[in-house]
N, C-alpha and C positions, 0 to 999 in steps of 0.2 A: 159311258156305260150304254151299250145298246140295248134297246127294248127288245124282248124275248118276241119271237114271230110264232104264233100257234097256226098250223095249218087247218084247214076245216075237215081235212080227210085223216087226222091223226086218230088213231084207233084208242077207245077206251076200254078199261077192264071189261070183260064181259062180251067183247065184239060189237059194242055200240058205240057209233062215231056221233061227234057234235051234231052233224047236220041232222042225225034221227031223233035228236030230242027236240022238245017243244023250245021255245024261243029263251023264256027265262032260264030253262036249265042249263041250256048251251052257253048262254051268257055266264051262268055262274061257274060252268066247268071251264071255260076260257080263263075268267078271273083268277081261278085257284093256280091255274097253270102259268099265268103271266105273275104272279105273287110267288110260287115257288121259284119260277125263273129268275125274278127278280133278286130274290134271297140269295140264290146261288151264285149269282153274278156279283153280290157285295161280300157275303158272309165267306170266312174261309180261313183268312190269315190269323185271326184272333183264335179260332178254334184249333187249328192246327199246332200253333205254337204251343197251345197251353197242354194239349196231348202230348208233345214233346217234353213238356217239363215232368210230366210224370214217367220219367224213362227207367230203364232197369234199375239204376242206383236209387231212385225215389222209392220205386216199390219196395226194394229192400230194407230201406229205412223205414218206410211206415211199418213192414212186418216186424221188425225188429222193435218199433215203438209199442205195437199191440201186444208183441210176446211179453215185453219186460214191463209194460205199465198198463197194461190192459186198456180199458176204456178212457183212461187220464189224459191220452194224448189226441181224443177227438176235439174236444173243444179248442186248442190251438188250430187245427186245420180251418175249422169254421172262421177263425180270427184272421186267417191268411187271406181268405178270400178277397176282401176289400183292399189289402195290401197288394196283392198280385195285381187286381184289376187297374188300380191307381197308377201303378208304375207301367204298365203295358198300355193303358189309355193316352198318357202323354205321348209315347210311340205313335199311336194312332193319330194323334193330332198334329204332331210333326210331318207324318207321311202325307196325309191327305190334305193339308193346307200348303205344304212347301213344294209336294212332288219331288222330293228328295230324299236319297236313303241316309241312313244314320252316319255313315262313314263319310259322306259327300258334305255334309252340315258340319262335321266336325272339321274338315280340311278347310271349308270356307269361313268360317268363324273363329278357329282356333290356329291355322297355319298348318302347312304339310307335315311338319316336324311332329305334331301331337296327332295329326291324322294317321301317319305311319306308325306311331307308336300305338295307337289304339287297335290299328289294322292288324298289327305283327301279333299283339297279345291275343288278339280275338283268334286268329288263326290257330295259334299254338294251344288255347283253350278248346277249339273245336275238335283239333286231331286229338286232344287228351279226351275229351269226351265219347269221340267215336271208338275209343279203347274199349270204355265201359260198355258201350252198345255193343260193340261186335263180341266182345265178352259174354254178354248177357245171350246174343246169339248162339255162341258156341256152346253154352249152358243148356240152352233149350234143345240143340240137337243132340247132346249127349244123354239128356234124359231120356231119349228115344234111342239110343245106341248110335247115332250118325255121329261121324267125326267131324270135328272142327274144320278140317281139311276138305269138307264137303259143304258144310253149312256157310262158313265164312265165306269163300269164293262166290257160292250163288249168292247170297244176299249182296256182296259187293257188286256183282254183274248185275243184278237187278236193280239197284240203285243208281249205278251208272247209266243203264239203259233208259231208266225212268227220266233222268234228266235231260238226256238227249233227245226225247219225243218232239221238242219245239213249241210246248204248250205250257204255260204255268198254271192254267186252269186243270189240266188234265193232272200235272203234279200234284196239285193241291188237292184234288178229290181223292185220288188214290192215295196220298198219304194219310188222310183224314179217315177213310176207310179202313186202312191198316191200323192207325191208331186206335180207333174205335173197339179193336179186339180187346183192349185193356178192361173193357167191361165183362170180360168174361169172369172177372173176380167177384161181380154181383151173385151169380149162382154158388161161387164157393162160399160166400160169406152165408147164403141162406142154408147151405147143406151144412154149416157149422152150426147153426141154431142158437145165434146171439141171445144173451139175455137183455130184454127191454129194460128190467129193473137195474141192471147193472151198467146198461148205456145211461140211463137217467143219473145213476149215482156217479157216475164217472165223469158226467158234463160239469159236474159240482166240485171236482178234485182236480187241484193243481199244485203238486206237491214241489213247489219251486227250491224249498230246502233240500232236496236231494240232489246230489252232484250228477249221478248218473241220469237223472230226469232231464236236468238243465242240459246236460252234452246232447241227448237226443232232441230236445225242444230247440237247441241252436243249430243242429243239423238239418230239421225240418224249415225253420226260418230262414237261415243262411242261404239254404237251396231253394227257395220259392223264386227268386228272380234270378235267372242267370243271365250272363252277359250277352250270350248269343240271342237272348230271347227278344232283346229291344233291337237288336240289329236286324234279325230275321223279319220280325212283324212289319217294321218301318219299310225295309227294302220289297217286302212282298206286296204291301199296298202300292207301292209306285210299279211294280213289275205288272201288278194286277190291273193299273190304271184307273184307281179309285181316287176320286177327287172330293171336293168339299161337300157335295150333295149326298155324299154315301156315308158322311161323318157318323151321323145317328144310328144308321144300321151296322156299321163298324165297330161302334162301341157296344152296341147289344151282343154283336159276335163274341168280343172280347170277354163282356161279362159272363156270357154263357159258357164259353171256354174255362174260364176261372171257375165257376159252379162245377163243371163236369169234371176237370181235373182234381179239385180238393175232393169231390165225391168219392173219386176213385181211390185217393189216399184214405179217406174215411171208411171206406169198404175194405179195403186190405186191413186197416187196424183193427177193426171189428172182427173180421176172420180170424185173425191170429190172437185175439184178445179172448175170443169165445173158445178157443182151443188150447193153446200152448199156455198162456197166460193161467186161464182157469185150472188146467191140470198142473200146474206149478212146475213145468219142466223147464230147463235152461238149456234148451237146443241151440246151437250156434246157426246164425242165419246170415250168410255172407254171399252164398252162390243161389243160383236158380235149383239146383239140385236138392239143397237143403230147404229151400221154401217148400219144395214138392214134398219131400220126405217128412217135414214137419207136420203138414197137414193130411199127409196120407192114411194115418191111423183113423181119422175123425171123418173124412169124405170120401175115402176109397182111394187106391192106388192109382188105377187109371182116371177116375175125374180129376184128382191132383194134379196128375201129369197133364191132361188135357187142359184143363181150366188154367193153370199157372202156366204151361208152355204157351197157350196162345195169348194172354195178357203180357207177359214179359216180352215175347217175341213181337208182338204190335207196337208197345212201348219203345222198343229198342231201335225197330225199324224206323218209325217216324221220328223219332230223335236223332237217328244217324241223318237222316233225308235234311233234317232243319238245321241241326249244327252245321253240316258241311255248307249247305247255301249260304247260311248266315256269314261264315267265314270267307266264302268265296265273294258273296256280295261286297262284304265290308273293305275286302283287300282292292277289289276293283273300283269300288266308289272313291276312296281315297287317291288312288293313283291314276284316275280318271280312264279305266279301261272300258270298252264296252261290255255290258254285262245284261242280259236279260234271258230268261228260260223261253221266252216267246220266239227267239230266233233258233234256228238248228245251226250247229256248228259251221263256221266260216271264218275267215282269216282276222276279220274284226273282232270275233269274240273268243277265238281260240284259247287266249290267256285266261279267261273266267272258266271255261270248260276244264282247262288243264288244271288249275287250282283244285276245281271241285274232283278231278278225278284222283289228283295226287294226295288229296286227304285221305280219301277212301283207300286207296292203295297202300298208302304208308300206315293207316291205323290197322288195315287188315293185316298187312305184313307183320307188325309188332305182335299182334295177338296169336297169329300161327307160330311166331318163333318162340312162343312159351317164355317170355320175359316175366318177370316178377309182376303180374298184374296186381296184386294186392297194393304194393308200392307205389305202380302207376297210378293207382286211384286214389291213394292218398294225395298224391302230388297234384293231381287234377283239383282234387277238392281244396287244396290248399291255394291254389292258383287262382280257381274261381273266387275264393273269399277275397283275395288281394285285389282282384279286379274289381269287385264291387263299388267300392268308393271311387273309382274312376270312372266307371261306366254310369253309375247313378249321378255321380256329380255333373258329369257331361250333360247328361238327360236333363236334369234340373235346369242348369245354366242355359242350354239350348231352348227350352221351354219358353224362358224369359228372352233370349236374344233373337231366335228365328222366328217366333209366331209374331203377327199383329196383335195389338193390344186386345182387340176383342175375341181372341182365341187362348188368351193366357188364364193360368188360374189366378185366384183372387181370393182374398178375405180367409174365411174359417178353411175352406177346401184347400187352398194353397200351405197353410200353416200344418194340416192335417196330413197333407199328402207328403211334405217335406220330413215332417216328424216321423212316419212310418219308414220312409227310405232311410232315414238315420238309423232307425231302429234295426233295419234289416242289415246295415252295413255293419252294426256293432255285433250282432249275432255271427255275421259272416267273419269278422275279426276275431272274435271269441273262439271261432273253430280253429284258427292257425295254430296256437301254442298247445291245444288241447289234442289235436290230430298229431302234430309232430312230437307229444308226449313231453313238452317242456314245462 
């Protein structure tokens, strides 16, 4: 990691340059800039992957949770923060200590066959996830009367062009900026005027005896760790060139991302608890238009469209970027192909960029062809649930096999992390027969 260089003639806000300030003030200004540059150089993989975790499907799940069960689904979202952090923190250690992506480690420790299996299922899962993201993009456009034949191709071209810029850091920073649009749900929540008393009471409510509550709880827990998240963060750490001295900072990056993504989920739950649940309405919430229509009577039609449109679009775009990169990186790592966003397209890395482009084109094509997207979304949800035991199993075993003893989990932390991963696997598998109606 290169140190940031601060030039003496850089301009400060208010047209004051460091040279014009007293020496102590000048030193303080430069120190702050070096600190900010240092954080930007290390932070990013954890934040962007967490923002991608709160994609269009998760936002809809959160809205349904708030509309059907009010504030009773807030506490589980808080409990999910350490679960999310612990799983991704293993990927952080694997990336910074070994300097290798997840797919490459699987190939090296389990063989090419297992590597191909993991990469193939990951790629299929990534394309499936892209369907839900492009469907979300199409839904946002239709809120404002724009055809999906305009929004989906434009967003596809944007995502393709972004990856071809030849800079991982540029892709990461633009992705984070887009993903932060999900925070638009905060003013929507404020406009909904939630009840503090109701929120406090909801924190003490956990109706596990109700089947519909358990179903939504399983949907939230089973979706907290997506298979592509582990592949993405570990590969992003390698592509960004982070090594062991960045471990502590990258852990903080991951922890911050875990808190932000769960806060977004909580904000969405509160917004719909304060409106739909409070009014006792049973409004269906499975599309972007239905989300906006449900909140429209409470916060106004235009505010509802703008805020929900911005949040869903931000979540869908950053998730589309992350899942497609995760799939492309994973396949190339297993097959030993050159893969880095820090290189522009050339003969050596053409396969990496081809996989990335094909994932977007296929996903966009299926959405534009107007296949049964509800059925496809169910298939993707089931696939992710079935992949969880494999992905988390590989993660826990690699943590033990690929890391030197001083970087492995031990004692109570290891037992806790393993138990939480098993719980997530259990909830994910629970969703399979319920989702299929068995």
